[in-house]
Every structure is written in C-alpha cells, then in structure tokens.
N, C-alpha and C positions, 0 to 999 in steps of 0.2 A: 671232217665236216668244219667250214671255217664259221668261228663266233663272231654274230655280229654284235659291235660295240654296245648298241643300245639295248642287248640283251643282259650285258655285265650287270652286276650290283654296284653301287658306288664306293665302294672300297675295293671292288675288282678293278674299276677304272683305274681307281687313283693308282693300284699297285703298277698297274701296266704302264701307266703315263711317267709314275717317277721312276721306273726300272729305266728309261730312256735318257735318264738325267746324267750327265757325265758327271762324276763325284770325287775325281782327283785334283791334283793342284794342276794350274792351266801356264804354263810357261813359254814363253817364246813359241807360241802356235801350237803346243803340243801338251794333252793330259798325261799324266804320271801320278804315280803315286809319291807320299811325301817321303822325304829321306829315312822318317825314323818307320817306317811301314807301318805306323799306327793311324786307327781310323777311330772315329767318335761315332756315336748313336744320334741321330733324329728322331725325336718322337711327336708323336702326333698328339696334342692337347687334349682333344676331344677324347681321345680311347686310354691315352697312356702308352701305346703300343710304339715299338720301332718301327719306324716305315724306312728307313736306308740308314747307311754308314758313309761317312765322308773322311777324306784324308786328311789325318792331322798335322797340319805344316808346322815346322820350325825355322830356326834363325839359317839354317844350310837353304831350305826353301826361298825363304825372304832374300837371302844373298843372290841366289840366281835370278830372281825376280827382277830386283833392283838396279845389276846390272845389266842385262836385258832390255829392261825399259831405257837405262843410259846410252846404250849401244843404238837402240834404234832412233832415237829422240831425232838427229839430226836430219835424217832421211825421212823420217815421217814428218817433220815441221817444214819440210819442202814440197809435201805434197800440194795439189791445186786443191783451193778453197771449195770448188764444184764437186772434185772427188770426195773430199770429207762429206759433203752437204748427201751426196747421192747414199754413201756408206750409210749416214743414219736414217735417209728416209728408208732405204729397203728393209732396214731393222725396224722401223716402225710401221711396215708393211706387214714384214712376217710374225711381230708380236701382235697386232690386232687381228693377224688370219689365224693366230694359235690361241685366243682368247680362252677358250672353254680349257686346253689343255693347261695353261697359265693358272688359271684360275682354280683348278683342282688341285694342283702342287700346293699354291699357296696356301689354300683350305686345310688342305690335309698337314700342312706341316705348322702352322702359328693359329689355325682357327677360325680364322674371320668368316661369316657365311658367304656361300659362292656368289651372290648377286654383289656385295659388296668387294668381292675378290675382284670381280670383272669392272665394276666402276673402277679400282685402283690401277688395273692394266689398263685401260684406256686413259687413264689421269697420267700414268707414267709413261705410256707411250708418247703422248703429245710434248714433252719435252723432248723425244729426238726428233718429233716433226718440227718444233719450234726452233730449236738450235739447227738442226738441218738448212733453216732457212737464215739464221744470224751466221752460219759460219761464211756464208758469200757476201757477208754484210760489215766484215771486220775492216772499218776504215783506218784513216790517218788525218793528216793536216799539213797544208803547205803554205806557212805565211812567210811575211817579211819583218827584218825587226823593226823597231822603232824608228832606227838611224839611218834605214833604207840601205844598209852595208851588207846585210846576212839575208841569205833565204834559210828559212826554219823549216825543213824537212821532219817529219812526225811519222814514224810508223808504227805499228804494233805488233810484236811478235810472240808465240808462245812461251809461258814461264818455265818450260820444262817437264821434266818426269813429275808426277803428282801422284800421292799417297791419298787413297780415297779409302773411307771408314764408314761403315753404314749399320745401322741399329736392324732389331729384328722387328720392329711392329708395322714397318712396311717395306719390305723385300725386295719389291721392284720398285716402285715409285722412288725410295730413297737412291738407291742405284744408277737409275735412267737421269736422275737430277742433276747427279754429278759425272756420269760418264760422257752424257750427253755433250755439254759444253766443252768438256776436255779435248774428246774427238774433233770437235768443231772448232777448237782454238789450235790446234795440232799438236795437242800434249801426249806424249805415253803416259801409261797407267799402271801403278802396282795396286790392287784393289782386295781389301780384306772382307768379305761377308760378314755377318752376323752367325755366331756360333748356331743358336735356336733355329734360324729359319736360312741355311744356307743353299737350298734347293731351288727356291724359286732364282736367286743370283747366278747360279750355276746353269740354269737354263737359258738363261741371258747371254751368255758367253758363246753358246753354241750357235745362238740365233746372229749374234755380229759376226762369227766366222762365217755364216754362209750369207752375210751381207756383203762379204769383201773386207771386212778388217784385215790389213795386212799382219802378220805373225810379229811378236814383239810388242806391239802396240797396246794390247791391254794383257795382266799377268794376273793372275788370279791365286791366291793361298787363303784357305780356311784355316781355322787353328781352335783350340779350346784356351789358349793362351795368347790373348791379345799382345801382351807386350814382348813374346817371344818373336812375332813376325814385326810388329810395327813400331817396336825400337830400333830394329837394323835399320829399316828404311829410314827413320827419323835421324839417325846418326850415322847413314851412307855417305854423307857430303854429294849424293848424287840426285837426290830429291829437290825438289826445288821448291812443292808447296804442299800442304796438308789440308785436307776438306773432310771435315767429320761432323757427324750427326751422332748425338748420344748425350750422355750425362754431363754435367757441367763439370763435376769432379775430375772426371776423365779428360775433359776438354782443358781444363788448366794444365795439368799434366802434360798433354799434347802441345799446349802453348809453351810452356818452358822447355821441353826438347826443342821447339823450333827456333826459339828465341837462339839457341846455343848455335844454331847455323844460320841464322837470319833468312828463316824461309818465310814464304807468303803463307796465312792460315786464313782458312774461312770456318767457322765454327756453328753449329745449329744444336744448339743445348738444352737446358731445363725449361721447362713452362709452368707457369700458375695462373691459368689465364681467368679474368675476372668476368662474369657473364652479368650485365646491369640492365636490369627490366625497371622501367619508370612506369608510373601509374597510369600515363597516358598511353602507353604500347597497345598495338593491336595483339590481344592476350593469347589469340589462336596461333597467330604467326611467333609471338616469343616462345611460345610452348614448341612448335614444332622446331623453331630454330634451336632451342634448348635441348632437345632431341638429338638433332643433327651434330650439336657442338658437342655433347656429352657423350654420345653411344657411338660416335663413329669409331670403329676397329674397337669395339666394348669398351670405349674409355681408354683405349691403351694409347695414346697418342700425346705430343707436345702441346698440340694446338685444344685438346679437349677442356670444355670450360670445368674447370676444377673448384670455382668458388662463384655460386650465384646468388648473385644479390638483388634483392627484390624489394619494390619501396612497398612499406608497410601495409598502407589500405588494399594492396591487391595482392599480399605474399601470402595467404591461405589460401585463397583460389588459384592463386598460379600453383602452389604445393600440391592442391587437391588435383587440377587438370593434369600437371606434369607425372604425378601419381599413377594417376588413369592410366595416361599413355604409356608409361614405361612399365607397367605391371601388365600390360596386355602383349609384350613382345613377347614371340615365341622363342625361347631357350633350348638349343640343343645344338646336336653336332654339326657345324657349319656345311659340312658336303650335303645335308638332307635338304630334299626341298622344303620352303617353306620357314626355315630356321631365320630366325631376325637377328641374335644373338648368341656367339658361340662362346668357347672357354677363354679364361684367359691363358698366358703364351706357358705358363708353368705353377708348380705347386708353391715358389716362393713368391711370386707375383699374387697368389691367391691368398695367402697368409698374411701377405703385407696389406691387403684391401679390408679383410676382415679387423686386424689390429686397429686400422685408422677409423674404422665402424664404431667398434666396440670403446675405443677412446673418445670418439664424438659423444656416443650415448652417454658414458659416464660423466661425462661435462654437461648432460642436460637436453642432449638432441632429442627428439624424438623420430622416430622411424614410421614413416607414412609407408610405404611398401619395402617388401625386400627386407635386405638387412641378415640375409643367411644364405650359406653353401646348398644348393639343391641336393637331394640324395639319389647321387648318381656316379657314376665313374668319369673322371675328367676334371677339368680344373674350373671348374664354372661357379660363377657368382650371381646371384638373382639380382636383377637392374634395381637399383634402391634410390629412396627419394628420404632424407633427414632434412625437417623443419627446426629452426631455431636453436642452430648450430651456433656453439658458443665461439667468440675470437680467438680463445686459445685453444681450440681444438686443433690435434696435429695435423689434421686435412687442410687447415687453414694455411701450411707453410710448407707442407710436403705434396708431391704429384702424386696423385692417387693412383692412375695408371688403371682404373676400373670404371665399372657401370654404377658409380655411386655418384648422386647430384645430393650436394648439401646447399640448403637455401638459407641464407641471412636476410634478414630483414634491415631494411633503411630508411631514414626519414627525409634527409635533403641531399642536393644532387651534391655539395659539398660532402658530406661525409660518403657518399659513394664513392666518390673521385678517391677520397683518402683512403679507403680500404682497398680498394682497387690495385692500389698503388704501393700500398704497404706491402713490399714485396721485392727481392733482390733481383726477381724476375722479369721480363719485360716482352714476351715472344708476339701474344698476341691479345685483345680484348675483343669484347663482343658487347654491341649497344643498342637496345630496344627502346625506342621513343618516335613518335608523331610530330616531336616539334624541331623543325629545322635548325634554328637557332642552335636550341640544346644540344641537337646533332653536332654541330662542329663545335661547340665549347666543350662538349665532355670528351668526342674524337680528338679532339688537341691536346686535352688535358692528360689522357691517360700515358702513361710511358710505358709505350708498347712498338714494336716494329709493324704491327698490322692491326687494323681496327674491320671488324666484321658489322656494319649497320645494318640491324634489323635483317641478318642473316647468320646465318651458324655455321658458313661454310666459307673460307677466305682462300685457300690453296687453289692456284692456276697456272700453268705454264708460263703464261704473260704476263705475271706479276711477279715483282722481288718478294721473295720470300726470305723471311730472317726476322731477328728480334735485338732488341737494345738489353743494356746491364748486363747480367749474369746469363742471359738466353744467348748472346753469342756475338759473331763478327761476321760480317760480309753478307751476301745475299745470293739466293738462288734462283734462277727464272728470270722473266722478262728482260727487257733489253741491257741490263746492265749484269743478268747472269753471266756472260761470258768473260766480261772484265775480269772474274776472279783468276782467270786461266790466262791472262795476257798482260805482256810487260810493254810499258812505251818507249820507245827509243828515238832521241832526239839527233839528226845531224846537222850541223851548222857549214852551210856553203856560201863562201863569198860572193859578192857580186863584183862583176870586173868587167 
C-alpha cells in the first residue's frame, strides 16, 4: 500500500525529506565520505533528537577541494555570462518549487517556524534570480587618455577561486547570497556550511547540480573544526578571496590570514542594532516594527534590534504594548502549525540569553513579560521585554541572539544618537519618527551601513547588505554585490 504524504505526521515527513539529503563531502562533482571516515550529529533543537549525521571533513578533504577549484577556474571563467545566468535562474526555479521540503529541513535542523523558513527560502532564492540578471551585465569601459595618445580599455574578470563560510542562523540565505554572485562572476568555490545547520546547505548542492552547474565549480566540506578546513584553504595560495559571515572575533582571525596572502576579503560580522522610537512615532507601527526587528529567527540575527531606545514620554506605553504583543506569540516546535516562536539553536545559546537577562535584572531592569525558560524539552526561551535597562547591563554591549527586547528610555535626540553609536559595531539601525527632517538628520548621524526608517526589515536582494566599524567589510546584494567577486584589468593601447 502506498502512503500518501498528507497522511504522514510532521516528524515522519521531516525524516523522509532529510533522508534524501546527501550528507558527504562534495568535491569535483562527486559525493563521498570524509577522509577520516568520521561523522557528526545534527540535532533538532525543538526535541534535542539527532536527525542526521554528516561527514566530518578535515585537511585532506579541504586540500582536494581547493585543488579542484584551482584546476577548474580557468575553464569556468571562460563560460559565457548567459550560461552562468541560466544556471542560476534554473536553480532559482527549483528552489522555489521545493519550498515545502527545504522549509521542513531548515525548521527541523535549526528551529525557526515553517512560515518563517518559507520566507527565508523566498528571500534566499531571490539572490539567485538577482545575480542571474547581473551575470549578463558585467561591464567595462573604453576611453581615451587625456593627452589623446592612448586608448584605455577596462575589463572585469573573476577574482579566482573563493572561500565561502556561512553561519547557522540563515542556512539557505547566507549560502545563496554568496554562491549567487560567485557563480555569476565566474569564480569557482570552496564552501564550508555551519556545523549546527548543514542540511539545508547540502540540499542546495544537489539543486545546483540539477540546474547544470559543472563539476568542480562548487566544492563543499562540512566539519566540526572549522580551522582544519578553512586554514588550509586560506594558506593554499590558490584561493583569491574569502567571504565570511559570522562573529567579529573569527572575522579578525580570517583577515589576518588573508593579509598574509593578500586575498580579497568581505566580512559580514557582529551587530548591536539600535532601534530608536521618538515620541512622534506611529506607536502601532513602531511596535510591529520592533516585533519584526527583534523576533526574526527568534532574535538570532545580526540585524536583530539589540537595544530599543524609546523617548521617555512614551516609553511606558511602548513597553506595555510590546509586552502584550510578544506575550501573545505561540512558542513551540517550528514544524507544528501555528507556532510563531521556535527554539534557540543549542543549549549554549539558551544559557547565554538567560545569563544576560539575569545580569540586566540584577542591575535594575524590570521584567515586563517572559524572562524564563518554558518547562518543556528543547532549547526554548520565552519572548521577553525588559524595561528600565541600565546602561551598564551586559546586553547593552553583547549581541543577545535571543527573543529579549531591552527598553532604554531617552530624553533628547542627541542622547539617542550618542547611545546608539556607543558601540564598536555598525551593521544596521532602526528609526521611527514622522518628522521628515529628523528622519534624515538621525539617519545620517547613525554609524551603520543600513538604516530602517519606520520599518523593522532591511534585507533585500536588490540592496547592498553590510556594515561599518567592527560589523564588517564589503557588501552583499544589490548592484555592487557582484563587484566583490570581480577584478578590474586595464589595457593601454597606443593610438596610431
């Protein structure tokens, strides 16, 4: 008897879908086991159950991968822009056709609710669509020198083999945001997905193969010890660029390694996003913006509102409304219908969030809602609002990476700007006001790479994503996103 997919439970469907994912190392178009023969577990954070094992790569696998990327680079760079464009477009179509399967994989390995996982898939796929269009628009220049004696011919060429390293919190979007422009530019790739959430990235590999990506262009090695794979790539002399998303501490180490080989680098690092609400703001809109900016991915995002500054006359009312909104959210297994807040990714993340809340409360903060761990299996933390947070609370300087919204009152515009900029980070800032002059004045004063004006969402494939200060270097997405993977070449041609 044939079982109808609709008759299966969520957990049964998840097991069925995950069983189809290839979980080896992927080198030169072939799946295989890691040289060590060792595998590591992938755990569902909602149930604490092992859902799959993945090949644990090491230096030997890394070396084979980078040598393959180096060998294939010249031929791949010669492919036509249209061919690269069509591969990305076919991959986009396949990803969108398989949203349900990919969302279930993502939710099971990292916890975010199914609806949010589908949102990430649509957002991620848009990078393939965007860069499929950019692939055929790589331009150059042709001018005459000022003295009229030389033709100046400028072309743009792929930078060469690239190292891509992605985090666990957006396992599809972070990969597609890097792989898309690399393919469009004509670069070969060595890719290390996150250890906590490798399955979604591995599922993408087979999609790219199905879309026609030639063998050796994309090579993937997962590992529990990042340095055993990434360090050989960085020191190989073959890789010409590193694109990394993750912590500032790791980013600094990679920049030091890149400097030794004069490698191009783009880094999307930590954040400490200010969310500023002035007393003339549309309060309903500001609360919804705060929910979006704080609760995306359970707060596990570098763009999450980390410090919520509210002008004193409305601080109490804002806290009340936000607490009411967050307190009404349904916490549960992200795979179950109706869930709005899933678990954090691991026990360590849960402990960190609780420690930050305890520290803030010990320094005078008041818990308006939440502030505890629900009594259930899994790495869950209740959506939390804290009011009257002290400036010396640890969560003012550390990324919370959890569903905790600390509210800090302020009096003047200058005070809000000063507190917002009082951080080494500068990824994104959010600003809510109905005063047009203030919008420009404060938006320009914020030391960040992106500003959300009366919105809690800034990420968009058509926009340049990235920060300043300790939040990183370079941009991903938008018209400039492909520039990170291209070099300029100039030819001087005498006019005779």
